[in-house]
C-alpha positions as CSV (number, residue, x, y, z in Angstrom):
1,M,0.0,0.0,0.0
2,A,1.3,3.5,-1.0
3,P,1.9,5.9,1.9
4,P,-0.5,8.7,2.2
5,S,-0.1,12.1,0.3
6,P,-0.3,15.5,2.0
7,G,-3.6,17.2,1.6
8,P,-4.0,19.8,-1.0
9,L,-2.7,23.4,-0.6
10,N,-3.9,26.3,-2.6
11,P,-1.2,28.4,-4.4
12,A,-1.2,31.1,-1.7
13,E,-0.5,28.5,1.0
14,Q,2.3,26.9,-1.1
15,R,3.8,30.4,-1.6
16,A,3.6,31.2,2.1
17,R,5.5,27.9,2.9
18,R,8.2,28.6,0.3
19,S,8.6,32.1,1.7
20,R,8.8,30.9,5.3
21,A,11.3,28.2,4.5
22,A,13.5,30.7,2.5
23,R,13.4,33.2,5.4
24,I,14.4,30.7,8.0
25,A,17.2,29.3,5.7
26,R,18.7,32.7,5.1
27,R,18.5,33.6,8.9
28,L,20.5,30.4,9.6
29,G,23.2,31.3,7.0
30,F,22.2,28.8,4.3
31,V,23.8,29.5,0.9
32,G,22.2,28.2,-2.1
33,A,18.7,27.5,-3.3
34,V,15.7,26.7,-1.0
35,E,12.7,24.9,-2.3
36,Y,9.4,23.7,-0.9
37,R,8.0,20.4,-2.2
38,H,4.4,19.5,-1.3
39,L,5.0,15.9,-0.8
40,Y,6.2,13.5,1.8
41,S,10.0,12.7,1.7
42,Q,10.2,10.2,4.5
43,T,13.5,11.9,5.4
44,G,12.3,13.9,8.5
45,G,11.0,16.8,6.6
46,A,14.0,18.5,4.9
47,Q,17.0,17.5,3.1
48,Y,20.4,19.1,2.2
49,G,21.8,18.5,-1.2
50,R,25.4,19.3,-1.9
51,G,26.2,21.0,-5.2
52,N,29.6,21.8,-6.8
53,T,29.7,25.1,-4.9
54,A,27.8,26.4,-1.9
55,E,25.7,28.6,-4.2
56,E,24.6,25.4,-6.0
57,D,23.6,23.6,-2.7
58,L,19.9,22.9,-2.3
59,L,17.8,22.8,0.9
60,T,14.5,21.0,0.1
61,V,11.7,21.4,2.7
62,Y,8.8,18.9,2.5
63,A,5.2,18.9,3.6
64,E,6.0,16.8,6.7
65,A,8.2,19.5,8.1
66,F,5.2,21.8,8.3
67,E,3.1,19.1,9.8
68,R,5.7,18.3,12.4
69,D,6.0,22.0,13.1
70,A,2.3,22.1,13.9
71,D,2.7,19.4,16.5
72,P,3.9,20.8,19.8
73,D,5.5,17.4,20.8
74,D,7.6,17.2,17.6
75,F,10.5,19.1,16.2
76,D,9.6,22.6,14.8
77,L,10.4,23.9,11.4
78,E,13.4,25.9,12.6
79,A,15.0,22.9,14.3
80,I,14.4,20.7,11.2
81,M,16.0,23.3,8.9
82,A,18.8,24.1,11.3
83,H,19.9,20.5,11.4
84,E,20.1,20.6,7.5
85,C,21.9,23.9,7.6
86,G,24.3,22.2,10.0
87,H,25.1,19.7,7.3
88,Q,26.0,22.5,4.9
89,Q,28.3,24.1,7.5
90,L,30.0,20.8,8.2
91,I,30.8,20.4,4.4
92,R,31.5,24.0,3.5
93,N,33.4,25.3,6.6
94,P,36.9,23.9,6.3
95,H,37.4,24.0,10.1
96,L,34.2,22.0,10.8
97,W,35.1,19.7,7.9
98,K,38.2,18.7,9.7
99,V,36.2,18.0,12.9
100,M,33.8,15.9,11.0
101,V,36.6,13.9,9.2
102,K,38.2,13.2,12.7
103,L,34.8,11.9,14.0
104,S,34.0,10.0,10.8
105,G,30.9,8.0,10.3
106,E,27.3,8.7,9.4
107,R,26.1,8.6,12.9
108,F,28.7,11.3,14.0
109,E,27.8,13.5,11.0
110,E,24.2,13.4,12.2
111,I,25.2,14.3,15.7
112,L,27.5,17.1,14.6
113,A,24.8,18.5,12.3
114,S,22.4,18.6,15.1
115,L,24.9,20.3,17.4
116,V,25.9,22.9,14.7
117,G,22.2,23.5,14.0
118,S,21.7,24.1,17.7
119,L,24.4,26.7,17.7
120,L,22.9,28.4,14.6
121,L,19.6,28.7,16.5
122,G,21.2,30.5,19.5
123,E,19.6,30.0,23.0
124,S,16.1,28.8,22.1
125,E,13.8,25.9,22.6
126,S,14.5,24.7,19.1
127,A,18.2,24.6,19.8
128,Q,17.6,22.6,22.9
129,M,15.6,20.0,20.9
130,L,18.6,19.5,18.6
131,V,20.9,19.1,21.6
132,W,18.5,16.5,23.0
133,K,18.5,14.8,19.5
134,A,22.2,14.6,19.6
135,A,22.2,13.3,23.2
136,A,19.8,10.5,22.2
137,E,22.0,9.4,19.3
138,L,25.1,9.4,21.5
139,G,23.1,7.4,24.0
140,Q,22.8,4.7,21.5
141,L,26.6,4.4,21.6
142,N,26.3,3.2,25.2
143,L,27.8,6.3,26.7
144,T,26.9,7.1,30.3
145,A,24.5,10.0,30.8
146,A,27.4,12.0,32.5
147,N,29.8,11.2,29.6
148,T,27.2,12.2,27.1
149,V,26.5,15.6,28.7
150,D,30.3,16.2,29.0
151,Y,31.0,15.2,25.4
152,I,28.2,17.3,24.0
153,E,29.4,20.3,26.0
154,R,32.9,19.9,24.7
155,L,31.8,19.4,21.1
156,R,29.6,22.5,21.2
157,Q,32.4,24.6,22.6
158,L,34.7,23.4,19.8
159,L,32.1,23.9,17.1
160,R,31.1,27.4,18.4
161,H,34.8,28.3,18.0
162,F,34.7,27.5,14.3
163,L,31.3,29.1,13.4
């Protein structure tokens, strides 16, 4: 059975979503094109696509990002997009790239993207959600709670230095 499709949106609602996504992306420092696709991606709501240059990078925001944003118990749009902007920073910032290479592995890239995203958001509830996401992923590596907190604090301090 095929997964459900998002409900219809009129053109004004689609423009509003595109505009909101573009504003958030620019505020978070994203370089490149931002698009809204009114379909389900099954990637969490947004996806970073690497181009040959930062200007050719693409941030695609999907319908489920806006649905998740409407749920107070889920990640909001800013957190979803900040995580993807974190991926761009990890790829495009040479200092962050070196950190990522030293902590190689897809799981660590996701942890680092969440922590970079949390720093891009400043002191906010959205930022805290990304820190918790990173902590949950580190917890799957069987670190103790105390070690997880210490590791995240040290990583955020290092990443903040390079942003």
